[in-house]
C-alpha positions, 0 to 999 in steps of 0.5 A, a space after each residue: 950318691 945322687 947329687 944335683 949338678 945344675 938347676 934352672 928356674 922355670 917359673 912359678 915354683 918349678 925348677 929344672 935339675 940336672 943330676 950327676 947321672 945326666 938325667 934332667 927333670 922338671 920339679 914343681 915344688 909347690 907342695 913343699 910350700 905348706 911346710 914351715 921350712 918352706 913357707 917364706 919361699 911363697 914369696 917368689 922373690 925369695 924362692 928364686 934366690 936358691 943356691 946349689 951345693 950338691 942340691 938346692 938350698 935357700 938362705 933361710 936354711 931350707 934345702 931339698 934332698 936330691 932323692 926327693 927332687 929325682 923322685 918327684 921330677 918329670 924327665 925332660 927329653 
């Protein structure tokens, strides 16, 4: 089962995630902001207030499947 073990804010709507397989990827979450669950996260002050519990989540109930993050991320060397 894929999980996120660490997450760091990178600027704008981009995060870096380390997954339980040791791979680190950079993910731009801008495309998700068009969906109702993520709309209020257009406010960067709210966007940066994420938590980590096997994946990233926000206080408004929005979260993202680790598989989505892995698939849409770019590997960091």
